[in-house]
N, C-alpha and C positions, 0 to 999 in steps of 0.2 A: 588401518590403511592408513598412509605417511600423509604427515605432515605435509607436505608440498601438495601429496592429491589434495589433501585438501584446502589451503589454499587456493588450490588454485577452481576447485567447482564454486567455492563460495565467490570466487569473483564472475568465476563465469553466472552463477545467480545476479549479482552484481546485476554487470551486465550487461541480464536480460530484461534484470524490474529495472533500472535506467532508461534500455531498451520500448522496454512499453509505456513507462512512464510521458518520456519522447513523442512516440506516437499518440495514444493514447489522453495524452493529460492525466495520468493517472494512470492508477490498478495495478503494478505492479508487487504492491504488497499480498496479492492476491497469488500470486508466483514465490515470494518471497517468505509465506507462513509453512507452507507446508513442506517447502526444500533444506528451511533451518532447522524444522522439527525432525523430518530425515535424514537429513545429510551431517546437522550439527548435533542431531539428539537433543534440542530444548522441548520441554516443556511447550505447555500448546498456549499457558499464557509467558513463560518467559517468550516465543517463535511472536505471540502477536505482538507484545512489548519492544521486541529487537526489528520487526519488520515496522515500525510506522521512525524508531530511532535510526531506520537505514534509508526508508521515501522520503525525511521531511529533505533534506537537503538534493535530493533530485528533484524533487519537486520543487524546491527554490532555484535548482539549478536549469528545468525546463521552465520556469517560468524567464527568468530571465531574461532565456533565449529568446522564447514569446516576444517578450517586450520586447527585446531587443530587435525583433525585425516587425514589429510594430503588428500584432496578432493578439495583443491584449488588453483588453476592456477596461482598464484599472475600476473606472467608476462602476463599470454592471459588478465587477468583482466583489465591490467593498461589504453591498448588505450578503453574500456567500459567506464573506470571509468574516463579518462579524458571528453571523448564525451558525458556524461551525469551530470558533474556538467554545462558543457556546456548548453546544452539544460534545467538540473536547470534549471541553472540561468533565461534561457530565460522566461523558462517557468513563471519564479513566474513572471517577468516582466510583461507576454502576462495574466496572470491569474486574474490579477483588472478589465482586458480591453477586460476582453472574456465573452460574454453573456452567462447566463449560465443554458438558455436551451439549447443553443451548446455547453456546458460542458458537463452537461450532457449526452447528445446522444453522446458525445465523447467518453466514458464514458463508454457507454455502448456497442457500437459499440467493443473498445476493448475488454470487457471483452466476448464477443462476438466474435472476433479475440480469443483470447488465449483458448477458448475451441472446436472450431471449429477446428483447429490446435492441439488441447493436445488429441480430439480423435482420429482424421482423420492423421495429419501426423506425428505422435511420431512415 
């Protein structure tokens, strides 16, 4: 595949992840992980880690837009942020030790849970 086509595919995938983050306040990584693995040929661990690096600025941008438009409750978010920092640290440490088969299965279950929750319980 040509370098230009790779760049275009990457830009389209990033745009789609940003759109998902903007619409739903997160979730762009669910799209990026499989695309990074398939389109960029990254191994599973590198795809997960690279997805986090891409999603971080997208989430920050989305949060900034929500904040500027008055849709962000910072006081309500703080406890989740503190817990998320602790969980993210623990997840980063355990990431190297976790078998990739179980990581993929957990990721699939998370996507399935989110879909069922959104479809039936929102």
